[in-house]
C-alpha positions in Angstrom: 194.9 174.5 74.0 192.2 175.3 71.3 192.7 171.4 70.2 192.4 170.1 73.7 189.4 172.1 74.4 187.9 170.9 71.2 188.1 167.3 72.5 187.1 167.7 75.4 183.7 169.2 74.3 183.9 166.2 71.4 184.0 163.5 74.1 181.4 165.3 76.6 179.1 165.2 73.4 180.1 161.6 72.4 179.6 160.7 76.2 176.0 162.2 76.1 175.1 160.7 72.7 175.9 157.1 73.9 174.0 157.4 77.2 170.9 158.6 75.1 171.6 155.4 73.3 171.8 153.2 76.2 168.2 154.6 77.5 167.1 153.9 73.8 168.5 150.4 74.0 166.3 149.7 77.2 163.3 150.6 75.6 163.4 148.8 72.7 164.2 145.5 75.0 160.9 146.3 77.1 159.1 146.2 73.9 160.5 143.3 72.4 159.5 141.2 75.8 155.8 143.0 75.6 155.4 141.4 71.7 156.8 138.1 73.5 154.1 137.9 75.4 150.8 136.0 74.6 147.5 138.4 74.5 145.4 135.7 75.0 144.5 131.6 74.7 142.2 129.6 72.3 140.1 126.9 73.0 139.5 124.9 69.3 137.1 122.4 68.4 136.9 120.7 64.9 139.5 121.8 62.3 141.1 125.2 63.3 144.6 126.2 62.0 146.6 129.2 62.7 149.3 131.1 60.2 153.2 130.4 61.3 154.3 132.4 58.6 152.8 133.8 55.3 150.5 131.1 53.8 152.1 128.4 55.8 149.4 127.1 58.0 149.5 124.8 61.6 146.7 122.8 63.4 146.2 124.5 66.5 145.6 122.1 69.3 142.4 121.3 70.5 143.8 122.1 74.4 145.0 125.6 75.6 147.0 126.7 73.4 148.6 130.5 73.7 147.7 133.3 71.0 150.0 136.1 70.1 150.0 139.4 68.7 149.8 139.7 65.3 148.7 135.9 64.6 145.8 134.7 62.5 143.3 132.3 62.9 141.0 130.6 60.7 138.1 127.9 61.3 137.6 125.6 58.4 134.8 122.9 59.7 135.8 123.7 62.9 135.0 126.2 66.0 137.2 128.2 68.1 137.0 130.3 71.6 139.7 133.1 72.1 139.8 134.3 75.5 141.9 138.0 75.8 144.3 138.3 78.3 141.3 141.4 79.4 138.7 138.5 79.7 137.0 139.6 76.5 135.5 136.4 74.5 135.3 135.5 71.0 133.8 133.0 69.4 134.5 131.9 65.6 132.3 130.2 63.5 133.1 128.0 61.0 134.8 129.3 57.3 136.1 132.1 59.9 139.4 134.2 59.3 140.2 136.4 62.3 143.9 138.2 62.8 145.1 140.2 66.0 147.4 143.3 64.7 147.0 144.9 68.0 146.2 143.7 71.5 143.3 145.8 71.7 142.2 145.4 68.3 140.9 141.9 65.7 140.6 142.1 61.7 137.8 140.1 60.7 138.7 139.1 56.8 135.5 136.7 56.5 133.0 134.4 58.2 131.2 135.7 61.8 132.2 135.7 65.5 130.2 136.5 68.4 131.8 138.4 71.3 131.2 139.5 74.8 133.3 142.1 76.2 133.9 143.5 79.8 133.0 147.0 80.6 136.4 147.9 81.6 138.0 145.9 78.2 139.0 147.7 75.0 138.8 145.7 71.6 137.8 147.3 68.5 136.7 145.2 65.4 137.5 145.9 62.1 135.7 144.7 59.0 137.4 146.6 56.0 136.2 150.3 56.2 134.4 149.4 59.6 135.6 149.9 63.0 133.1 148.4 65.5 133.6 148.8 69.3 131.3 148.7 72.2 130.1 152.1 73.4 130.3 153.5 76.7 128.2 156.3 78.2 130.1 159.4 79.7 129.5 160.4 83.5 130.1 164.0 84.0 131.9 164.7 87.3 133.6 168.1 88.3 134.1 169.8 84.9 135.2 166.7 83.1 133.4 163.1 81.8 134.4 159.6 82.7 133.5 156.1 81.3 130.5 155.1 83.4 130.6 151.6 84.6 127.8 149.7 82.8 127.2 145.7 81.9 129.3 144.0 79.5 128.5 144.3 75.5 127.2 141.1 74.1 126.9 140.9 70.4 127.8 139.4 66.8 129.4 140.4 63.5 128.7 138.3 60.4 130.2 138.8 56.6 128.1 138.0 54.3 129.1 136.5 50.6 127.9 140.0 49.2 130.4 141.9 51.4 127.4 143.0 53.4 128.1 142.6 57.1 125.5 142.2 59.6 126.2 144.0 63.4 123.8 142.9 66.2 123.8 143.6 69.7 122.7 141.2 72.2 123.2 143.5 75.6 125.1 147.0 75.4 125.6 149.4 73.0 127.7 149.2 70.0 128.9 152.1 67.7 130.0 151.5 63.6 132.7 153.9 62.3 133.7 154.4 58.9 137.7 155.0 58.1 137.2 158.7 58.7 136.0 157.9 62.1 132.5 158.7 61.7 129.7 157.3 63.3 127.4 155.6 60.5 125.4 153.3 63.0 124.7 153.7 67.1 122.9 150.2 68.0 121.6 149.6 71.4 120.0 146.5 73.2 118.5 143.9 70.9 119.1 146.1 67.7 121.0 145.2 64.7 121.8 146.5 61.1 123.1 145.7 57.7 125.9 147.6 56.2 125.9 147.7 52.0 129.2 146.0 50.7 130.3 149.5 49.1 130.4 151.4 52.5 132.4 148.2 54.3 134.5 147.8 51.4 138.2 150.0 51.8 141.2 151.1 49.6 143.4 148.2 49.0 146.9 148.3 50.5 150.1 147.5 49.7 151.4 144.7 51.6 155.3 143.9 52.0 156.1 140.3 52.8 159.2 139.8 55.3 160.7 136.5 54.6 160.3 134.1 57.1 158.2 136.3 59.4 156.2 135.0 62.3 153.6 137.5 62.7 155.2 139.5 65.3 153.2 142.8 64.3 156.4 144.6 64.3 156.5 146.7 61.0 159.4 146.6 58.9 160.3 150.9 60.4 160.3 149.2 63.7 163.2 147.0 62.7 165.0 149.4 60.6 164.9 152.2 63.2 166.1 149.4 65.6 169.4 148.4 63.2 169.7 152.2 62.9 170.2 152.7 66.9 172.3 149.9 67.3 174.8 151.2 64.3 174.8 154.6 65.8 175.7 153.2 69.2 178.7 151.4 68.0 179.9 154.3 66.1 179.4 156.4 69.2 181.7 154.2 71.0 184.1 154.2 68.8 184.0 158.0 67.9 184.2 158.3 72.1 187.4 155.6 72.1 189.2 158.0 69.1 188.5 161.2 71.0 189.5 160.0 74.2 192.8 158.6 72.8 193.6 161.4 71.1 193.4 163.3 74.1 195.7 161.3 76.3 198.2 161.6 73.6 198.1 165.4 74.2 198.0 165.0 77.6 201.2 164.2 77.5 202.5 167.4 76.9 202.0 168.5 80.2 198.4 168.3 80.6 195.5 166.6 83.0 196.3 163.6 81.6 193.3 161.0 80.6 189.6 162.2 80.4 186.9 159.4 81.8 183.1 159.9 80.8 181.5 157.5 83.3 177.7 156.4 82.7 
């Protein structure tokens, strides 16, 4: 009797675990579909390339070309215009390297860019130790603050050969933060500032290359977690089958028969 009760509880536990794993599978699939969606499009003129995989570059077609999260774009003797899905426009000058590790963040490694950001759009430009983004004034309303709709932000970022960075605001407010999220400069319209290289440089990071990677922006931990969930689901399903079989076998001694778990 105690053995049959234990088997029932064990199978209940396995069924609930399997349902939770199934729900996580839906999340993983939705996340994968989101990663496959383009975050914008690029228009190029001259010699412009994008990274297919680590240190392998392919020329960008001069016509409409989709751009995905995690891709790197470099202009050598050409120029490029990137239009993101949030209607942000980024113009890459010659000899510029830009990467989109996240949908709302662009990493500038060298060169110069100009940008035009809508008031409702969110975009953050990372240059070494700096984080550069448009500032939104807050409007208090009934006990809380909400972003105040303003005109679009227009500006530029240039990395000098010395490593210093010049940020210009042609229109709107721009904030420059360091790695500790401390504001080191706040620009209004028609303002500019040059940040010395010692402030721009960030601590070196250890990069682990993945063979055959396509720059999808997913981390190795995400892939490992997905594998663990899949293996866990298979083991749970197998154990559930063993438990049900054992319970059914025990039912031959005058029990209630088969015990089914329905999702």
